[in-house]
C-alpha positions in Angstrom: 100.3 92.5 105.3 103.6 91.2 106.9 104.0 93.3 109.9 101.4 93.9 112.6 103.3 96.2 113.7 104.7 98.3 111.6 101.1 99.2 109.5 99.1 99.9 111.4 101.4 102.7 112.9 101.0 104.0 110.1 97.6 103.9 109.7 97.3 106.1 113.9 100.4 108.4 112.5 99.1 109.4 109.0 96.2 109.0 108.8 95.5 109.4 112.5 93.4 106.8 113.7 93.6 104.3 117.3 95.7 101.5 116.7 93.1 98.7 118.5 94.7 96.1 118.8 97.1 93.8 118.1 96.0 90.3 117.8 99.3 88.6 116.0 97.5 87.4 112.8 96.4 90.8 112.5 95.1 94.0 113.4 93.0 96.5 113.7 93.0 100.1 113.6 89.7 102.7 114.2 89.2 106.1 112.5 87.8 108.5 114.1 84.5 108.7 111.5 84.1 105.9 110.4 84.6 101.6 110.8 87.7 99.5 112.2 89.8 98.1 109.7 91.2 94.3 110.2 94.6 93.8 108.8 95.4 90.3 108.9 98.7 89.5 108.6 100.3 87.1 105.6 102.6 86.1 102.7 100.2 86.8 100.0 100.2 89.1 97.4 96.7 89.9 97.3 95.3 93.5 98.1 91.4 95.0 99.1 90.9 96.8 95.4 88.8 96.3 93.2 89.4 97.0 89.0 87.5 99.2 86.6 88.6 99.1 83.4 91.5 98.1 84.9 92.5 100.6 87.2 92.4 100.3 90.5 90.0 101.7 92.2 89.8 101.7 96.7 86.7 99.5 98.6 87.9 101.6 101.9 86.3 105.7 101.5 86.9 108.0 104.9 85.2 111.2 105.5 87.9 114.1 106.5 87.5 117.8 108.2 91.1 119.1 106.5 91.9 116.7 102.8 94.7 119.1 102.2 96.9 118.3 106.0 96.2 114.5 104.9 97.1 114.7 101.0 99.8 116.6 102.1 100.6 113.4 105.2 100.3 110.8 102.7 102.4 111.8 100.9 104.7 112.6 103.1 104.7 109.7 104.3 106.2 108.1 100.4 103.4 105.7 100.0 102.6 106.1 96.3 99.2 108.2 95.7 96.9 108.7 91.9 97.9 111.2 89.2 100.6 113.7 90.4 98.8 114.9 94.1 96.3 116.8 92.9 93.1 117.0 94.8 90.1 116.2 92.4 87.1 118.6 92.7 83.5 117.2 92.3 80.6 120.1 90.5 78.9 119.9 93.7 82.2 120.7 95.9 83.2 117.5 97.1 87.1 117.4 97.3 88.6 113.7 96.7 92.2 112.3 97.2 92.9 108.1 96.3 96.0 106.1 98.0 97.6 103.2 98.5 98.8 103.0 102.5 102.2 101.0 102.3 100.4 97.3 101.3 99.1 98.1 98.3 95.2 98.4 99.7 94.5 102.1 98.0 92.2 104.5 99.5 89.8 107.8 98.6 88.8 110.5 101.8 87.0 113.1 100.9 86.1 116.1 101.9 81.8 117.7 101.9 81.8 121.0 101.2 81.9 123.7 104.3 77.9 124.5 104.1 77.0 121.0 104.1 79.2 119.5 106.0 78.1 122.2 108.7 74.3 120.8 108.3 76.2 117.4 108.9 77.6 118.2 112.5 73.6 120.5 112.7 71.4 116.8 112.5 74.4 114.6 114.8 74.4 117.1 117.5 
C-alpha cells in the first residue's frame, strides 16, 4: 500500500469497515464482525495472497449479511474480482464472492444460509 488514507477509505466506503487509525507507515481498519487489518505503507509490489496451482487465494475472509449488496459495491468501486462477478453457492447454501482490494490483496466474502445465520445469532445472544 502506498497511500495510508485512500486505501483505508476504500475499505471504509466499500466494505463498511471502520477507519481506526493512520500512523503514517500503516493504517488500521476494523470489520464490524471480525478482524482488524493493518495496511502497511510500502513501495514494494507485494500482496497478502497465496497461490494454489498458480491461482490466487485469499488470506482474509469476512462474513456478511448481504453478499449481493457487498458484491455490487465492490464491482462498482472498479476493483478486480474473480470471474464475471457471479456469486458462487456451495451444496450447503453458503455463498461466496472473491475480489481484490485496490492494492491487489484478495479477499473472500461469504454469506451463510438464512437458517444457519439465525442459529448463529441465537447462540451469540
